[in-house]
VMD Tcl script that draws the C-alpha trace (Angstrom):
set ca {
  {120.83 24.01 38.59}
  {123.95 22.33 39.81}
  {123.10 19.29 42.64}
  {126.58 19.83 42.89}
  {126.68 22.84 44.58}
  {123.21 21.91 47.26}
  {125.55 18.31 47.45}
  {128.14 20.25 48.84}
  {125.67 23.35 50.88}
  {123.95 20.07 52.79}
  {127.90 18.18 53.61}
  {129.33 21.70 54.52}
  {125.79 21.72 56.79}
  {126.45 18.60 58.42}
  {129.89 19.15 58.84}
  {128.20 22.39 60.94}
  {126.54 19.64 62.95}
  {128.94 17.89 63.97}
  {130.85 20.92 65.25}
  {127.36 21.60 67.43}
  {126.12 24.71 64.88}
  {122.93 24.49 63.32}
  {121.86 22.59 60.57}
  {122.77 25.54 57.71}
  {125.14 24.89 54.72}
  {125.67 27.38 51.92}
  {128.15 26.53 48.22}
  {128.81 29.39 46.09}
  {129.27 28.34 42.57}
  {130.63 30.33 39.50}
  {131.24 29.56 35.59}
  {130.41 26.44 36.98}
  {133.32 26.02 39.79}
  {132.02 25.89 43.62}
  {134.57 28.51 45.32}
  {133.70 28.60 48.12}
  {131.57 27.02 50.31}
  {130.44 27.17 54.57}
  {128.36 25.96 57.13}
  {126.83 28.55 60.20}
  {129.72 29.30 62.67}
  {127.63 31.59 64.84}
  {128.03 29.18 68.01}
  {131.87 29.07 67.57}
  {132.67 32.45 66.36}
  {130.42 33.83 69.07}
  {129.02 36.12 66.04}
  {125.14 36.67 65.20}
  {126.11 37.48 61.91}
  {128.53 34.20 60.83}
  {125.61 32.20 58.61}
  {126.73 30.23 56.26}
  {125.81 32.93 53.39}
  {127.41 35.58 55.24}
  {131.05 33.23 55.16}
  {130.61 31.37 51.93}
  {130.19 35.23 50.34}
  {133.83 36.69 52.65}
  {135.74 33.82 51.35}
  {134.51 33.97 48.44}
  {136.10 37.86 47.83}
  {138.65 37.10 49.50}
  {139.28 33.82 46.93}
  {137.95 36.28 43.25}
  {139.81 39.55 45.58}
  {136.45 41.25 44.90}
  {133.48 42.32 46.37}
  {131.11 42.41 43.55}
  {130.38 38.27 42.85}
  {128.02 39.07 39.78}
  {127.27 35.96 37.90}
  {127.68 33.82 40.66}
  {124.58 31.31 42.20}
  {124.08 31.16 46.30}
  {123.11 27.11 47.08}
  {121.91 27.74 50.37}
  {119.89 24.86 52.60}
  {117.25 27.37 53.87}
  {116.01 29.96 52.50}
  {118.31 33.14 53.45}
  {117.24 34.90 56.12}
  {116.96 39.01 54.99}
  {120.45 39.54 56.75}
  {121.86 37.03 54.16}
  {119.33 37.86 51.36}
  {120.41 41.68 52.32}
  {124.15 40.65 51.85}
  {123.12 38.55 48.43}
  {122.24 41.80 46.84}
  {125.10 43.95 47.44}
  {127.24 41.43 46.65}
  {125.86 41.12 43.54}
  {125.04 37.80 43.70}
  {123.09 37.03 40.40}
  {120.77 33.91 41.63}
  {119.52 32.36 45.20}
  {118.78 28.87 45.32}
  {117.51 27.09 48.29}
  {115.79 24.54 49.83}
  {114.17 24.87 52.43}
  {111.35 27.64 53.51}
  {111.85 29.84 55.97}
  {108.71 28.34 57.72}
  {110.56 25.03 57.83}
  {113.22 25.90 60.24}
  {110.62 28.25 62.04}
  {108.95 25.08 62.95}
  {111.44 24.12 64.88}
  {112.04 26.97 66.68}
  {114.23 29.47 65.42}
  {113.68 32.69 65.53}
  {113.53 34.10 61.77}
  {112.41 37.11 60.36}
  {109.10 35.35 58.39}
  {109.95 38.09 55.36}
  {109.64 35.35 52.02}
  {112.92 36.57 49.96}
  {110.15 37.39 47.04}
  {108.82 39.81 49.14}
  {112.64 41.56 49.94}
  {113.15 41.40 46.75}
  {110.02 43.01 45.27}
  {110.04 45.50 48.32}
  {113.85 45.76 47.45}
  {114.33 46.11 44.10}
  {116.82 43.18 43.55}
  {117.08 41.56 40.16}
  {118.18 38.40 42.41}
  {117.08 35.37 40.45}
  {115.22 32.91 43.42}
  {114.85 29.60 43.39}
  {113.08 27.37 46.37}
  {112.52 24.35 46.78}
  {115.61 22.64 45.16}
  {116.27 18.80 46.63}
  {113.62 19.78 49.25}
  {113.22 16.39 50.04}
  {117.18 16.50 50.88}
  {117.07 19.56 52.97}
  {114.21 18.32 54.83}
  {116.64 15.19 55.57}
  {118.63 17.64 57.24}
  {116.64 19.61 59.33}
  {115.22 16.49 60.88}
  {118.14 14.98 61.35}
  {119.18 17.88 63.27}
  {116.12 18.09 65.32}
  {116.55 14.83 66.45}
  {119.73 15.64 68.31}
  {118.42 16.19 72.10}
  {121.24 18.99 72.73}
  {121.17 21.18 69.78}
  {121.96 24.83 70.45}
  {119.47 27.39 68.70}
  {118.64 30.92 68.48}
}
mol new
graphics top color blue
foreach p $ca { graphics top sphere $p radius 0.5 }
foreach p [lrange $ca 0 end-1] q [lrange $ca 1 end] { graphics top cylinder $p $q radius 0.2 }
display resetview
């Protein structure tokens, strides 16, 4: 696992926070190179599907000129929601590495579907490798900083 990739996801989340977005970032690495990174853009794009992982996948596919991201790793500041996990599966991303859990952000008031990626993997027959808790303290700090913003938006 590459800490620089998770740090890029965290950096992206902080950029998003500064723009009034929620505290989520993502980074896609392939063959040791960062090929895409993004923050949540739900409010700026008026698009409930513009999660950081989805935006990063869109950028990566454009950059690689392919809808197949086999061999790539998705780094996400928080465990991907079911929509984002499915998008990773459909894009054939080989591995998902995340920091905080779905229950961590649910505790902040997000209307998360509390279905862990491991359950989605089992039910859906996905071969994606899943690694949680990577740089968890840094990701929890990100959530705490966002939670301290008085006029933060949530969905």
